[in-house]
N, C-alpha and C positions, 0 to 999 in steps of 0.2 A: 594228694588233695591238699595237704598242708603246704607243700611247695607252691602249688598254684595260688593259694590264698596269699602267701607271702609275696608272690610276684605281682598280684593285683594291688596289694598295699604299696609296693614300691612304685608302681606306675602312678598310683594316685598321688603319692608324695611328690614324684617328679612333675606331674601336671600342676600341682599346687605351686611349685617353684616357677614354672613357666608362665602361669597365668598372670596378666598384669594386675598390679595392685591398684588400689584407689588413687586416682590422680590428685596431686596437691591442689588445694583450693586456689583458683586464679585470683590474682591481686586486682584491686580496683583499677579501672581504666583511668589514664591521665586526662583530666579535663583539658580541652583545647578549643581553640577558636580558629577558623580558617577565613581569611579575607583575601581579596584581590585588589592590590594597589594599582592605580592607573595614573599616567601622566603623559602629556603631549606638549610639544613646544615647537615654535617655528624659528628657524635660524636664517639669517641673511646669508645668501650664498657668497662664496669667495672665489668661485670659478664657474665657468659655463662651457658646455660642450654642444657643438652643432656640426652638421655635415653640409658640404656644398658639392655640387656636381655639374657636369656638362654632358649633354646628350646630343649627338649629331646623327644625321641620317644621310646616306648617299647610295648611289647605284651599285658601287662595288665595295668590298670589304676594305681594300687598301685606301680608297678615298674616304670612307667613313672614319677609319683609324687616323688618317692624316689630318682631317678636319678637326677631329676630337682633340688630337694632340696640340694643334695650334690654338684652339679655343681654351683648352685647359692651361696652357702656358701663360696666356694673357690673364686668366683668373688668378693663378698662383702668383704672378708678378705683382698684381694689385694687392693681394692678401698679405704677402710677405712684407710689404712696406709698412703694414700696420701691426705686425706682430711685435710683442715685447718679450723681455727676458722671462723665461719660465713657460711661455706658451708652447704648445705642441701642435705639430702639423704632420699628419700621416695619411697614406693612402688607405681608404676604407674598402675600395672595390673597383674592379674594371671588368667590363664585359663587351664582347663583340658578337653580335648575333644576327641571324638571317631574319628579315621581315617578310611575312607571308600573309595571305588571306585566302579564304575559301570562296571559289566562284561557284555559285549555286547553279547557274545556267550550264556551265561546262562540267560541273561536278568534279572539279579538280582544284588543287592548290596552286596559287599563283605566287611567284616571287616578286616582291615589291622592291627589295634592295637590302641594305644592311644598316645596322644601328650600333653605334659605339657609345658607351657610357663610362664615365670616369668620375668617382666620388672620393673626396678627401674628408677627413675628420679633424676638427679643430678643437683644442682645449685652451680656453683663455683664462688667465689668472685674474682678470678684471671683467666682471659681467657687464659693466657699463660700456665696454668697447664692442659689444656684439652688434649693436645697431650700425655704427659707422663701418664696421667690417662687412656686414651684409650689403650695405649700399655699394661699397667698393667692388665686392664680388659680383653682384648682379649687374653693376655698370660695366664690368669687364667681360660679361658674357655668361655668367653662371645662370642656368635655367632649372636647377634642382636645388632646393633648400629644405633641410629638415632640422627641427630644433627651434630654439635652444632648450637645453636641459640644464637646470640649475643644480649645482653640486657643492659639497663641502670638501675642502682639501683634507681635513682631519675629521672624518665622520665618526670615528671611535670616541673621540673626546666628547662630542655632542651627545652621542648615545649614552655614554656613562653619566652625563649630567642628567639626562631624562630618567634613566634608571634609578638614580639616587632620589629623584623626586617621587618616583613611583613607590619606592620603599618607604619613604616618609609618609606617603598617603596611606599605605597599608598599616603602618604603625599607628597613625591617627585613628583609623577606622577601628582597629583592634582595641585601642585604649577606650574609645567611646563605648564600644559594645561591652567591654569588661566592666566599666563603671555602671552601665545600665543594668548589668546582671549582678551588681554589688559584689564583684570579685576583683582580685588583683591581676594585673597582666604579668605573666611569667616570661621566661626566655623564649627566643625563637627556636622552634623545633625543626622547621623545614622551609625551604624557599626555592621556587622555580621561577625563572625569568624568561620572558619572551618579548618580542617587540617587532615593529614594522617601521620601515622608512620609505614612504612613497615620495617620489620626486615630483614636485609641482612645477608646472611650466608657466612662464609668464605669457602675457598676451602678445602676439606677434602679428603685425600686419605689414605686408610688403608694399608699402605705399608708393615707393619709388617706381615700382613696376607699373603703377597706374598713373604716374606722373604727378604725384601729390607731394613731392619733396622727400625729405629724409624719412627713414623708416622709424615710426614710433614704437618703442619697446618698453614694456613695463616689466621690471625685474620681479620675479616671484620669490617664494620662500621655500626652503627645504624643511618640511615638517616631519618630525620624528616622534613616534609614540612608543610607549613601553607599558607592559603589564607584568606584575610580579605577584605570584601566589605565595602567601606567607601563612604559616601555621604557628601560632603562639600558644604556650601553655597558660592555663588559667590557675590562679592560686587563690585560696580563701583569704579574705581580709583578716588581718590580726584583730 
């Protein structure tokens, strides 16, 4: 009996050691303020990208391919005369396909012939040369045009500039709110950055195809926006 009592006392003592003690008092939370800084800016593009193509149809695949090659060679010859140093010209795609249609009366597919298509992509270092180049390409036989798309050669430099403006906006917001709360603005505790860069296209009208003279082209802007989430500490005023 005495041994059993001692065992119970030992278990009780061991349980007391294993039970968690009172947790230390949690310290006061750091006063902080969260703001989102925003900035956006338009930049004049220093390069333009567009694609040109030729599409031909013929009764046979060989004839469609031959006609397309002849037409595309004329377009390339006209375009290459206007290219400057730094411009890029590369094939964007080529296809040769069967042309068919569904005959409802006979309930069968009819073969119409073949279609050949060849597209090239151009990157110009001077956006102002897009209009004359389009006129030359269309005049030489190009019947497919897409673009232009305005771009920046050094997009990262422009993005950093906008992000710096977004951080400055966040700091200004935080300072104004801290002053309104009669507190001091402390150090930056956290920052998350994000941003978007939509490419804006200029207005393009192929006036030459309608016999109205040179192609009028308005160069657009590349607009970059940025958002920065910042968390600043708040400090009591002395």
